[in-house]
C-alpha positions as CSV (number, residue, x, y, z in Angstrom):
1,M,151.0,9.2,52.4
2,S,148.9,9.3,55.7
3,Q,149.3,6.5,58.1
4,K,146.6,5.8,60.5
5,F,146.4,3.5,63.4
6,F,144.1,2.2,66.1
7,I,145.9,1.7,69.6
8,T,144.5,-0.7,71.9
9,G,145.5,-2.2,75.3
10,T,145.4,-5.7,77.0
11,D,143.6,-3.9,79.7
12,T,142.4,-0.4,81.4
13,D,145.8,0.2,82.7
14,A,148.1,-1.1,80.1
15,G,149.6,2.3,79.2
16,K,147.6,3.0,76.0
17,T,147.9,6.8,76.3
18,L,151.4,6.9,77.3
19,C,152.5,4.9,74.4
20,T,150.2,6.5,72.0
21,A,151.6,10.1,73.1
22,G,155.1,8.6,72.7
23,L,154.3,7.3,69.3
24,L,153.1,10.8,68.4
25,A,156.1,12.3,69.9
26,A,158.6,9.8,67.9
27,A,156.7,10.8,64.8
28,K,157.0,14.7,65.6
29,A,160.5,14.1,66.1
30,K,160.9,13.0,62.7
31,G,159.4,16.0,61.1
32,L,155.9,14.3,60.5
33,S,152.7,16.1,60.9
34,T,150.6,14.3,63.7
35,Y,147.5,14.3,65.4
36,G,145.8,11.8,68.0
37,I,142.3,11.2,68.9
38,T,140.7,9.3,72.1
39,T,137.3,8.0,70.8
40,I,135.5,7.7,74.2
41,A,136.8,9.0,77.7
42,S,135.7,8.6,81.1
43,G,136.8,10.4,84.1
44,C,136.6,13.7,82.6
45,E,137.0,17.0,84.9
46,Q,134.4,19.8,84.6
47,T,136.2,22.9,83.6
48,E,135.2,26.5,82.3
49,Q,135.5,25.2,78.6
50,G,133.5,21.9,79.7
51,L,134.3,18.4,80.4
52,R,138.2,17.8,79.6
53,N,140.2,14.4,79.8
54,A,143.8,14.2,80.9
55,D,144.3,11.5,78.4
56,A,142.8,13.6,75.5
57,L,145.0,16.6,76.5
58,A,148.1,14.5,76.5
59,L,147.6,13.5,72.8
60,M,146.8,17.2,72.1
61,A,150.2,18.1,73.7
62,Q,152.0,15.9,70.9
63,S,149.9,16.7,67.8
64,T,151.1,19.1,65.5
65,V,147.7,19.4,63.6
66,E,145.5,21.4,66.0
67,L,142.2,20.2,66.7
68,P,139.1,21.6,68.6
69,Y,138.8,19.4,71.8
70,E,135.5,18.0,70.5
71,E,137.2,16.3,67.8
72,V,139.9,15.0,69.8
73,N,137.6,13.6,72.2
74,P,133.9,13.1,70.7
75,M,132.6,11.2,73.7
76,A,133.2,12.7,77.2
77,F,131.9,11.3,80.5
78,E,132.8,12.6,84.0
79,P,132.3,9.5,86.1
80,A,135.6,7.1,85.9
81,I,133.6,4.0,85.2
82,A,133.0,1.9,82.0
83,P,132.0,4.0,79.1
84,H,128.7,2.3,78.4
85,V,127.6,2.6,81.9
86,A,128.6,6.2,82.1
87,A,126.4,6.8,78.8
88,L,123.5,4.9,80.5
89,H,123.5,7.1,83.4
90,K,123.2,9.9,81.4
91,N,120.6,8.6,79.1
92,Q,122.9,8.7,76.3
93,A,123.1,6.2,73.4
94,L,126.5,5.1,72.4
95,S,126.8,3.4,68.9
96,A,129.5,2.4,66.7
97,D,128.0,4.1,63.6
98,R,128.0,7.4,65.6
99,L,131.6,7.1,66.5
100,V,132.4,6.1,63.0
101,G,130.6,8.9,61.3
102,Q,132.5,11.5,63.9
103,L,135.8,10.1,63.3
104,R,135.5,9.7,59.4
105,G,134.5,13.6,59.3
106,T,137.8,14.2,61.4
107,L,139.9,12.2,59.3
108,M,138.5,13.8,56.0
109,M,138.8,17.3,57.1
110,N,142.3,17.1,59.1
111,R,145.4,15.3,56.9
112,A,148.3,14.2,58.7
113,D,151.4,12.1,58.0
114,F,150.8,10.2,61.4
115,V,147.5,9.8,63.2
116,C,146.7,7.7,66.3
117,I,143.1,6.8,67.3
118,E,143.3,5.5,71.0
119,G,140.7,3.0,72.3
120,A,139.2,2.7,75.6
121,G,140.2,-0.3,77.9
122,G,140.5,-3.3,76.1
123,W,139.5,-4.6,72.6
124,R,136.2,-5.8,73.8
125,V,134.8,-2.7,75.4
126,P,131.1,-2.8,75.1
127,L,129.3,0.3,73.4
128,N,125.8,-1.0,74.2
129,P,124.4,-4.5,74.4
130,R,124.9,-5.3,71.0
131,E,128.2,-3.6,70.1
132,Y,131.9,-3.4,71.0
133,L,134.3,-0.5,70.5
134,S,136.2,-2.9,68.2
135,A,133.6,-2.2,65.6
136,V,134.9,1.2,65.1
137,P,138.4,0.2,64.0
138,Q,136.6,-2.8,61.8
139,S,134.5,-0.2,60.2
140,L,137.4,2.0,59.4
141,K,139.7,-0.8,58.5
142,L,142.4,0.4,60.6
143,P,145.6,-1.4,61.3
144,V,146.1,-1.8,65.2
145,I,148.7,-1.4,67.5
146,L,148.7,-3.5,71.1
147,V,149.9,-2.0,74.2
148,V,151.0,-5.0,76.5
149,G,151.0,-4.1,80.2
150,M,153.7,-6.2,81.1
151,K,152.7,-7.7,84.5
152,L,151.9,-11.1,85.7
153,G,149.0,-12.6,83.6
154,C,149.9,-10.6,80.6
155,I,150.6,-13.2,78.0
156,N,147.2,-14.7,78.3
157,H,145.7,-11.0,78.0
158,A,147.9,-10.4,74.9
159,M,147.2,-13.5,73.1
160,L,143.6,-13.1,73.7
161,T,143.6,-9.6,72.5
162,V,145.6,-10.7,69.4
163,E,143.2,-13.4,68.5
164,A,140.3,-11.1,68.9
165,I,142.0,-8.5,66.6
166,E,142.8,-11.2,63.9
167,R,139.3,-12.8,64.3
168,D,137.9,-9.3,63.4
169,G,140.0,-9.3,60.1
170,L,142.3,-6.4,60.9
171,K,145.8,-6.1,60.7
172,L,148.1,-6.1,64.0
173,A,150.7,-3.6,62.8
174,G,152.9,-4.1,66.0
175,W,152.9,-4.3,69.6
176,I,154.8,-2.4,72.4
177,A,155.7,-4.1,75.7
178,N,155.0,-1.3,78.4
179,R,156.5,-2.3,82.0
180,V,153.7,-1.4,84.2
181,D,154.9,-3.5,87.3
182,P,158.5,-2.8,88.1
183,D,158.8,-5.6,90.4
184,M,157.4,-8.1,87.5
185,S,159.2,-11.5,87.8
186,C,160.9,-13.1,85.0
187,Y,160.4,-9.9,82.7
188,D,162.9,-11.2,80.2
189,E,161.2,-14.6,79.8
190,N,157.8,-13.4,79.4
191,L,159.0,-10.9,76.8
192,V,160.7,-13.6,74.8
193,T,157.3,-15.8,75.0
194,L,155.5,-12.9,73.8
195,Q,157.9,-12.2,70.8
196,T,157.6,-15.9,70.0
197,L,154.0,-16.1,70.2
198,I,152.9,-12.8,68.2
199,S,154.1,-12.6,64.6
200,A,153.8,-8.9,64.7
201,P,156.8,-6.7,65.2
202,L,157.9,-5.4,68.5
203,L,157.8,-1.7,68.1
204,G,159.4,-1.0,71.5
205,Q,160.2,-2.0,75.3
206,V,159.0,0.8,77.5
207,P,160.8,0.4,80.9
208,Y,159.0,1.6,84.2
209,L,159.3,5.2,84.4
210,E,159.0,7.0,87.7
211,S,157.9,10.4,85.8
212,P,156.4,9.2,82.7
213,Q,156.6,11.6,79.7
214,A,155.8,11.2,76.1
215,E,159.3,12.5,75.1
216,R,161.0,9.7,77.1
217,V,158.6,7.1,75.5
218,A,159.7,8.1,72.2
219,E,163.3,6.9,72.9
220,Y,162.1,3.4,73.3
221,V,159.7,3.2,70.4
222,T,159.9,2.8,66.7
223,L,157.1,3.8,64.3
224,P,155.2,1.0,62.5
225,Q,154.6,0.4,58.9
226,A,151.1,0.4,57.8
């Protein structure tokens, strides 16, 4: 039975891509078929093959099912700015229906045991003046994994995100504590507080890594249950 999850974060630098790649690597190590998708990517580079994003390529490297780049990263923008602003600069429309249609097609045509769909930024990233990216996992009814960037202020960010996910009617399948600040004060106390406040299971604690690699992250995470 295929497991599909939407990966979101407390903010832009929470470590979504690293943790998503780590989950894919952990699933691959268990002999599961995998692939990852990044819905929207800003900060892409021009190559001979077209726009390419490092985050999307990182997910492709941990995917056992080979997909065309355009399916892994259906919306790519060169400037490293908010996706809806990048789309405006290109006179391009972003909509939840369009993204949901693209993702449904990919999910129907490509089966795998473990699939991760990575969001952009945090939960309430705008697509346009009326819609947020969170409308996509809502439409697809995907369980959510939250990556908490462990740093000062993370409890507030985490709890607001958890409340929004639950208010949107989605299941929080688990969360990952990713230490983005090696000098964070009272890390253990903050972790215990989050464990007390978040009812979903803690899927892993990822330490601050000088050379972050998916295979290293896989050592610190467990796969969620849908």
